[in-house]
N, C-alpha and C positions, 0 to 999 in steps of 0.2 A: 357314618361318619362322621369323622373332627370337622369342624371349619379349620382354617387360616387361622386363625384368632388361637382359637384350642391348640392348635398343634403346637405355637409362637411360644403360648402357656406353655405349653406342658417341659418347652428343647428353653427356655428361661430357667422354668422349675429346675432341672437337669441340672445346666450348669452351676444355678446358686451351690443346689446340693455336691453338685462338683466343687466347686469353690472351698466349702463346706469342710468337706472329706480332707483339703490338705491344712485345716487345721483344727477341726473338734474330731476325737478317734475315739471309738469306744473300746469298751478291755476289751469285748467278746464280739467277735464277727460271728453269724450264722445263714444260712442258707432262707431256713423256717424256724416257725418258733420247736418245732419239735427235734428240733435237731441240737436242743437241752437238753440232751436225756438222761434218768436216774444218774449213771456216772459223771454227766458234769457236773449234777447241782450239786450231788456229791464232793464233788473236788469245790465248787465254789466255797459249799459250806466247811469242808474242812484248811481252804487255804484261807478266803476273807471272812469269816464267822456267818455267813449271809445264812440270814432268817426269814425273810419275807424278802417278796419279788409285788413290784407293780409294773401291770400290764397294759400297753396300746390294745385300742380295738381298734380301728384301720389301718388297713396295706398290714396288718403284725399280725390277728388270728382273723380275720375274714378281708375279703379284696370288692369294691365296688360295694361296698351298704349293703352285701347281701347278706344271708343266712352264715352263723359260725362254722365253719366243715364239721363234724363226727374228729375227724384225729385233731382236730385242736380241741375241740373241745374233752375228746379223749387225755389228750395232752395236758389240759387241766387240769385234769381229777387228778395227773399223775404226778403234778409240781401240789397238789394240796394238800397230797400225802405224806410230805416233804420241805413247803414252807408253806409261812401264812400268802393271802395273795388277795391284789387289792386291784381292780381296775380304773383305772385312771384314762381318759378321752378326755380330749377338744373336742369331738359332738356329743351327738345326743340318740339312745335311742330307748323308743319305752318297752319293744318287746323285749334287749336285753337287758331292760332292763328286769324287767318280769325275770327271764333266764336263768340273770346272777341270787335274785333275790331267794328265786329253790332252791339254786348251790348253797347259798349264804356266804354268797362271796359280794363284798366292797365292790359301791361301784361310784364312782365319783366321775359324774358330765362338767359339760361346759369345763374346763380343766383349767383354761388359759396354763396352756404349758408355750412356753417354759418357766413360767411368773416361779416361786417357790411355796405358794401355799395349800398345793392342794398338795404336791410334798410330799407335805410335810405337814398335811390333813391323813393319807395314807397313812404316814410312818405311824402319826398316833393313832390311826384305828387299829392296828397290827400291835401299837405298842411297842416299837421299835424304834433305836437309834438309826436314823436316817444311812450310817456307814454299813449297818449290819441289812441294808437288802440295796436286792437289783434292780434295776428298771429296766427296761423289757420296748424296745418298739421301734419301727420305725425310720423316725424322723432324726436325724441327725443334733436339727437345730432344738422341738419339743423332746422329746425322750433325751438322746445324748447327751447334751448340752442340757436340760431341764438338771438334769443326773447328778452332772458335775458340779452345778451350784450349792445342792447340798452334801460332797465326797460320798456321792452311792456310785455302787458301783452300776457299767450301764453293757448291755447287749445289743447289737442292733442287728435286726432281722431286714434280712433283703428279698424275699419271697413270703409267699403264704398257700399253703399248702389247700387247694386244693377238693380234697375230696379223690382225688387220682393221684395222687403224690403227683403232679405235676407240678412246673413251677407256673405260677401263670403272671409275675407283675413281668412289667414291660416297660425297664429302663435303658437310656442306651448303652449298648454294653460294652459296644467298642472306646476304649483310654482315647483313640486317635482323634477319633469326631468328639468325643469333650472338647479333648483341645484344640480341636480346630475351630468349634461354636465356639468356645470360652475364650478365642482369640477374637476371632469374627467380632462379639461382642465384646470385647474391652477397645479392639480399636473404634468399633461407633462412639462407648462411652468418651473415649481421650480425642475425637472429630468433635464432639458434643461439646467439650468441656475447650475446646478452640474456638468452637462460634463459627 
């Protein structure tokens, strides 16, 4: 069970994401990465000339630092048959490093997204210009904004496939609840500024 501090931190993060969603817009939104199926990938290739993809790991390919579920491993293989793939993560995991190394996929850890340097490095590893790359991740700031800073196409992932084809992400789902919390936080900020 979460502590009050953890619950409050979760609410604040949800509110920040809600605020960011009003100004940062992905090119594509999908429930799970597996929704980027072969047909959609072909459409992206044809419409935008996409030749490579930068993938996030945590909360995109796996949930809560667990193992990547088979449904997402299979999807990565499908993707590799159509596009060049590089994994770019703000985290680090030696088990994932070994997994991706075995599959011949470059894995950039401690990426400091949304900074440009490792997005550029990923493009160089794929030998592609940024406008030919799709960035896929769960974070509006780290993945979507980071990709847009280099004129990449972006896809925002809302949920994580858990292997049982169930959505396991626990975000605030009710728009009214988000707006209510946003209003409360903005009032607190306003009152705090007034002294």
